[in-house]
C-alpha positions as CSV (number, residue, x, y, z in Angstrom):
1,M,-144.9,32.3,-150.4
2,K,-145.9,35.3,-148.2
3,P,-145.0,38.9,-150.0
4,D,-143.0,39.6,-146.7
5,M,-141.3,36.2,-147.0
6,S,-139.7,37.1,-150.1
7,L,-138.1,40.1,-148.6
8,N,-136.8,38.2,-145.8
9,L,-135.4,35.8,-148.1
10,N,-134.0,38.6,-150.1
11,T,-132.3,40.0,-146.9
12,L,-131.0,36.6,-145.7
13,C,-129.3,36.0,-149.3
14,E,-127.8,39.5,-149.0
15,K,-126.2,38.7,-145.4
16,I,-125.2,35.0,-146.8
17,Q,-123.3,36.4,-149.4
18,T,-121.0,38.3,-147.4
19,L,-119.9,35.2,-145.5
20,S,-116.6,33.4,-145.9
21,A,-117.1,30.1,-147.6
22,E,-116.5,28.3,-144.5
23,Q,-119.2,30.1,-142.9
24,I,-121.5,29.7,-145.8
25,S,-121.0,26.0,-145.4
26,E,-122.0,26.1,-141.8
27,V,-125.2,28.1,-142.7
28,E,-125.9,25.1,-145.2
29,D,-125.6,22.5,-142.3
30,F,-127.8,24.3,-140.1
31,V,-130.3,24.6,-142.7
32,E,-129.9,21.0,-143.2
33,F,-130.3,20.4,-139.6
34,L,-133.4,22.4,-139.2
35,R,-135.1,20.7,-142.4
36,V,-134.5,17.3,-141.1
37,R,-135.7,18.2,-137.5
38,G,-139.1,19.2,-139.0
39,Q,-139.2,16.2,-141.0
40,E,-138.8,14.0,-137.8
41,R,-141.0,16.1,-135.7
42,E,-143.6,15.5,-138.4
43,L,-143.0,11.9,-138.7
44,T,-143.6,11.9,-134.7
45,R,-146.7,13.8,-134.9
46,T,-148.0,11.5,-137.7
47,G,-147.1,8.2,-135.9
48,A,-148.5,9.5,-132.5
49,A,-152.1,10.3,-134.5
50,V,-152.1,7.1,-136.2
51,S,-151.3,5.2,-133.1
52,A,-154.0,6.8,-131.0
53,P,-156.8,4.6,-131.7
54,A,-154.9,1.6,-130.7
55,F,-153.5,2.8,-127.8
56,A,-157.0,4.3,-126.8
57,A,-158.3,0.7,-126.9
58,V,-155.7,-0.5,-124.4
59,W,-155.9,2.5,-122.0
60,N,-159.5,3.0,-122.0
61,N,-160.3,-0.1,-119.8
62,P,-162.1,-0.7,-116.4
63,E,-158.9,-2.0,-114.8
64,D,-156.8,1.2,-115.3
65,E,-159.6,3.5,-114.0
66,A,-157.9,4.1,-110.8
67,Y,-155.1,5.6,-112.6
68,D,-157.1,8.1,-114.7
């Protein structure tokens, strides 16, 4: 963890502690949303990288040169 990251986390924790239980629940939901979205984006990037060679074989052909 970066040194400035620790300071940001401390500040964030202090702010969260001032919230109501309902607001803390909303923060938790949002953090979970961000976590899942990051995982989905990584899965999409990985899938695209893995499939690129297979698609290259299909896309790179003489019949499709007019579309390049």
